[in-house]
Residue, then its C-alpha position, 0 to 999 in steps of 0.5 A: x506516521x513513523x518511517x520503519x525499516x524492514x528490520x524493525x517492522x513486525x508486520x510487513x505490508x508487502x505487495x506479494x502477500x500483504x494489505x497493499x497487495x490485496x488492495x492493488x490486486x482487487x482494484x485491478x479486477x474489481x470492474x469484472x465482478x459487479x456483484x462483489x463491489x461491496x465486499x471488495x470495497x470493504x476489503x480494499x478499505x481495510x487494506x488501505x487502513x492497514x497500509x497507512x497504519x503500518x507506516x512507511x517501509x524505508x528501502x530502495x523505491x521499487x514496485x514490489x516491497x517499498x513505499x512506492x508499491x504502497x503508494x499505488x495501493x491508494x487512489x490519487x490523493x493526499x495519502x498516495x502523495x504522502x507515500x510518494x513524497x517519502x519514496x524518493x532515492x534522496x529520502x531513502 
């Protein structure tokens, strides 16, 4: 997976209005809409795929527009860990 900067990334995947933002938002409200589980899970899955495919955004770790934000779009596990490992101040 490539590490990209905001300047060279054509498709931004951001918390405010992007794939990881959809995943985080839908996961937060999912339990309140049991009749929509299948549809929400399909969107969450696509959001995870998009976030993973777009690579890491290389900028200061924060919860709005960064690797750290993207990490929390994923459930605990190897993908989240991968984003968190590259989201340290030292690596940025």
